[in-house]
N, C-alpha and C positions, 0 to 999 in steps of 0.2 A: 649343727650349726658349724660353718666352715670357719678354719683359724683365723682368715681374714676380717671375718665378719665379727668374732669375738672380739677382736683387739682393734678393730675399725682401722686397718691397713690396705694399701693399694699396692701391690706388687709392681715392679717395673719390669724392663726388658731384661735387666742383669740378674733378677732374682730366679734362681734354679731351684728352690725348694718346692715340695709337694704341699700344697694347701689342704691338710687334712681335715677331715669331718671329726670334730672333738667328741661327740657323744657316743660315738660308735667306731670300731675298727672297721678301716677301709681294708677289701679282702686283696692286698697285694704284700709282699714282703720284700725286705732288703736281700738282695743278691750278691753273696760275696764277690763272685767272679766279675760282676759289674763293678764293684769298688776297688778290687785288686787291679784292673786293667785301666782304670781312669787317668787321664793326662793330668789332673790338676795336681800340683806339687803337694797340695794340702793332705791328699789321701795318699800320696806316693809310696810311703812306707807302712802303710796298713797290714800288708801281706806279712812284713816282717814282725809287727806287733801280734799279730795272730800266731804266728810260727812260735814266737817266743813264750807266748802264754801255754800253749799245749807242749811245749819242750820241757817247760818246769813240771807240769803235770805228768809228762812222760818219764821224767826224772824220779818223780815219788813213786810211779807204779815199778820202774826198774828196780828202786832201793827195796819196794816191798817184796820183790821175787815170788810173786804168786801168793803171799801171805794176806789173806784179806782182813785179819785181824791186827795187822801191824799199824803202828802210828803213821806209817809213811801212806800205806794205803788210804787210811782215813783223811791225810790231808788232800790226796789226790781226790777224792770222792767231794770233800768240801770246795775244792776249785771247781768241780765240774758240775756243781748245782746253779743253775740259772734261773731266776725269778722273770716272770712274764715282765718283758720291757714295756710296761703300759704307757709310757712317756711318748712313744712313737705312734701309738693308736692305729697300729697296722696288725693285719693277721687275716689267714684265710677262712678262720672259722665263724668271722663276723659276728662274733659276741660282743658283750659289753668289753670296753678296754680293759678291765681287771680280768685277766686270765689265770692259768695255774702256771705256765712256764714248765721247767724240769725239774723235778724233786729227787729225792734220794735213789730212788728206782731206777731213773734215768742216768743219775751219777754213777751208779755201778755199772750199767751197761757199757757208759763211755769210758771208764776205768778199765772193764774187762776189755774193751777194744783196742785200748792202749796197751794192755797187757798182750794181746796176740802180736801187735807190732813189736813188742820187746821180744817175744819169743822168736820171732823172725827175724832179728837184728835189723830192723827197719828203726832208725833214730830220729826221725823227723815225722811229725804230722802236718803234711803241706796244705791240705785242704780240709776244712771245717765239714764240707759235704761229704767226706769218707764216713761220716758217723751213720749217714742215711745208708750205707751200704753194710756196716757192721752192726748196727744196733736195731733191733725190732722196734717199731713205733716211732722212729726218728724221723717223723716227716719234714716237709719243707719248712713249718711253721716253727719247730723246734730248732731247726738248724739255724734258720733266721734269728730265733731267740738268743741262741748261745752266741751267735756272731755279734749282734746288738749289744750284748752284754759285755763283751771283751772289748770292743772299741767304742763303748758308750760315751769315754771321755772326750773323744774326738768329735763325736756328734752333738755333744755339749756344747764345745768351743763353736762348731759349726752355727749352732743355733745362737749362740751369743752374739755371734757376728750379726745375724739378722736383727736380734734384738737392737743392737747399738745401731744399725743402719735405719732402722723405722722407728726407734724411739719407744719400743713396745714395753708395757709395764711388766714388771718381774715381780715374783714373790719368793721367798725362802721356802723351799720344797723339800722334803726328804726324798732323795734318791737311792734306791738300793742299787749295789753294785755301780757306783758312780765312778770307781776306778779300781785297779787292783796294783799290788805289789810288785815291781819289776825283779825283785829280789827273790820273793817267796811264793808269789801268786795269791796272797792272801787278798780277799776282797774288802774294799772299803766303801761303807755306806757314808753317805755326807749329805749335809744341808746345801743346795745348791740355788741359786737365784735364777728361776725361770719363768717363762709365761705360765700360768697356773690355768689347768684344765678345769672348767666349772662343772663336769660331769664327774669327774674323779676327785677332785681337789689334789691332785698330783701335778708335777710339770709336763711341759709338751717340749718334745725334742723332735727337731724338724731334720728332715732327709732330702737331699738332691732326688729331684724326679728321675733323673736318668739312671738311679739305683734300683728303682722298683720293676718288679717283675710278678707275673701271675701264675705262671708255671714252672715246675722245678726242670733244672737242668740235669742234675744227677738223680738217678733212681734206681733201685735194686733190679727191676724188670728191665730198664733200659741198659744196665750193666750186663744182665743175663745175654740179651740181645746181641751185644757188643763182643761178648766172649765166644757167642756161638761162631761169630763169623771169623774173629782176630785170634781166638785161642782155641780153636776147635780141637786140635791135637793134643792139647794138656787135657782139657775136658774129657775127651774120649779115653786117653792112654793112662794118664794119671790119676784122674778123678773118676774113671769108669762111669761118665755118664752116657746116656743112649741119647744122641742129638737127633735120632730119628723120631723120636716121641713128642706128639705134640703137646704143648703145656698151656693152661689158662694163665690170665696175667696173675692171679694170685700165686700159682705155682711158680711162676718165673720170679715172682718177689721173693719167695721164700729159697728158691734155688741161688738167685744171684747173692742174698745175704750169706748163705751157706758156701757158696764158692768164694766170697770176699774173705770170709774167716779163716778159710783152709789156705788161700792163695792171696795174701794181701798185697802181694808185688803185683800181680795181675790186677786187682783193683786199682792200685796207683798208676798203672800204666792206662787204665781206662781214664782215670781222673786226668791225667797228664793231657791226652788227647782232647778231653772235652774243656780244658784250660784253654787251649789253642784255638779252638773254635771262636768265631765271632758271636757275639753274645748281644741281644738287642732287649732293650728295656720294655716293660708294657706301655702302649701308645696312650699316653693319659689325656692327651688334648683331643683325639678322636674317639677314644674310650670304647672300643668295638664290643667289648662285653658288658658294658654298663656296671663296670667295677668301681667306678668313681661317682657317676652322675646320678646313681641310685638315690641318694639324699635328695636331692633337688626334685626328682621324678615324684617322690612320695610327698613331698611339702606343697608342690603344685597341685597335686591331686586333693591335699586337704584344704587348701585354699578355695579350690573350686566347689568342694562339697560344703563349706560353709558351716558346718554344725557347730552350733555352741550351746549345749544344753546345760542346765542346773544338774549338779551331782545328785543321783537319786538317793533317797533317804533310807530306802528298804535294800535288803538284801536281794529280794525278788527283782526289785526294780533296777537294782545294781546290773543284775545278770541280764535284762532286758537292754539296758544301756550299753553294755558291752555286746551285746547281739548286734546293736546298731551299728557300731563300728565294723563288724565284718559285713553287714550287708552294704554299708557305705563303700568298702572296697570292692565288693562284688559289683555294685552298680558302676562305680568308677571304671572297672576293667570292660563291663559288657555296654555301657551306654555312652562312655566318653573315649578319649584317645589314649587312656592309660594302657589299654592292650598292647599298643604299639611299644610301649616301653618293656614289656615282657618279652618282646621278640628281638632277635638280631636287626640291624638296620635294613637288610636285605630280605626279611621276614621268612628265611630258610630254617633257622634255628631258633628254639625257645630257650629263655634264660634258665639257668639252675634254681634250684629251690631255695637257694641262700639269697638268690638276688631278688626273688619274690617275696621273702621273709624281709628282706631290708627296706624295700620299697613301702610294703605295706607299714612297717614299725615307722617309719618317719611320716606316713599319712596319719598314722593315729597319735603320734606323740603330740602333736599340736593341740587334737582335741582333748587330749588327757589332761594337759598342762592346763587348759583353760578352765577345767572344773577340778582341779586338784586331785586329779587320780594318778597313782604312780603306775607306770608301764615298766615292766623289766624284760630285758631280753636274756635268753639262755639263763635262767636262774636255775639253781640246783634245789630240787625238792624231792624228798624221798629217796629214791635209788638213782636220780640222774639228771641230766637237763631237760627242761620243757621250755618250748619257744618264747612264750610270752606269759606272764603274769600281770593282771591287772589288779589293783587294791586300793582302798580308801578305807584305811583302819583295817581292824581284824575279821569283822562279820563280813565286810562287802569285798568280796574276792570272786575272781574266775581266771581261769586259765584257757588258753588257745593254743594250738599247733597248726601249722600250714604245712599241707600235704599236696604232692603232685599225685593225682589220681592214678597215674600210670605205674608210680613208684611200688615195687614188690613190698618194701618195709610197711606199707600202709597196713597189710594184713599180717605182719610178722610180729614177733615180741616187742619192737620198738614202738608199735602203735597203741600198744596196751600201756604204755607209760603214763599217758595222760589220765586214764581212769584210776590208775594206782596212786598218782598224785593227788587226785580230787579225793580219794578215799582217806590217805594217810594224813591230809592236811585239812582235812573236814572242810572243803570247799563245795559249795552246791553244785556248781555245774562248769562246764567248759564246751569248746568248741573244736571241731575240725573243719578248717577253711580248705576245702578240696578242690584244687586248682587244676583244670583240664586245658590241652591245647590240641587234641585231635577230635575225630568222631568216634574213634574207638574208646577214648576216654569216657564219652556220654553215652556209649550203649546203655540200655536199660539193664541190662544184665550184670553190668560191671557197677552201675549206681545202685542197683538194688543190694549188691555184695556190700558195697560201703554203708549203706543204710542199716542193713542187718547186722553187720559188724558193730556199729556203734550201739544199737540196740541192744544187743546181747552184751556188750560189754558195760552198758549203763545198769542193767539189770544184773550182772554179775556183782557189780561194785557197789549198787544202790545210789547211782549218782546220775546227773543229768548230762548227757553227751549228744550236742546235736552237730550232724554234718551240714555243713553250708557250702553248697557248688558254685565255682566261678568258672565261668566260660570265657577262656582265654583264646579260643580259635582265632585265626587271622584271616578267615574270608565269610564270616557270617555277622559282620557288624555293620550298623546302619551307616548309610552313606554321609559324606561329609555335612550336607546341607542338613542333616537330622540330628548330627551329634549335639549334644549340649555344649554351651559355652563354658 
């Protein structure tokens, strides 16, 4: 459900905030560059605020002087722990709004990055994006998380302006890292009057649409490619790199981080150039990648399916009921217009796996709600996340994963997670919803391999795993006159 639906409001032409889907993260992130260059006076000193925050952390690291056991180093690490800012309901992983954020491990990595700056006599952390170059695992989601934590108080004030304008009901909710001390950098948790998210019982913090982006501006491999062109002499003569060697993307990422840590001045020259570029937000209105409209697409498909059965009484019946959800999605893709949602508007490129999962999730939620079945996204069971868990009490449970048939991960270790979860949680069965977009995906040899994989995994773990194939090809569907209404 959209924020506007949940709180019964209608935005006008002056409203510039993004209408979030409150039940699940939208795969966009807040881009610091877009905030820093904004003309609105309300956001004008955001960059100074961020520089101040990391200046305090850098000062603690400087006082620690490389001693990781010192009190100053500990203070820096505590500053650099950023919980998932779930109130924004954003994130490229598209899981449930309650994510993990950055814990002690990442805090150490960021403190270590600041220590590198100290050793090179760099006294200012001008760009939060720099951590993506210095720290392994600091992807765009985590960069956005730390930025939203540091400037959260400003976004809260922005949200409260919207609340006052539209007379939105608010509730006192606990907000982690609601603010920080400008003297010590110490985090302040607080009870704040905000609109309450029914999916999480936490607050909702709104963000201007013009600050949202879908792909990162700063990446380690992008830095490496820039350095090859602009800093080739340094790479060759000072760092002894063979620039004639062809590198894969993963190798460029590794080398980019390695160079940044050895030559942080070079990394900041790259960041200075990126800051001067014109940056464009994601086109929310046209939504070319379906990063916004996936929720409506799934709900429309559910309404068309019109399924409303009673909750099965037995475990076996429950598994059959969940299988029916899988088949409903299959039928909607193969027999109605839903297949178009899984392709770009010009039908030249199919959507990524996370969008397919999101559309299916929104289709299934309404059916599950109607019969009091809980559906959880990206739940952690056993050793890691699984796409979907369906449950009605302890005995009636099932798991499902959505995989693209062409994905090499289907046959790798990742595809073995589902049977491991089924076995460890004593769940009777689960499903692989296997979605294909090309003739190659549906070659009999490939389908047989999928079936054989599921059979072997089922027998090895003594569980029931069924593959269900979804034909999402864009050139073999019934004509408009034959498509179901």
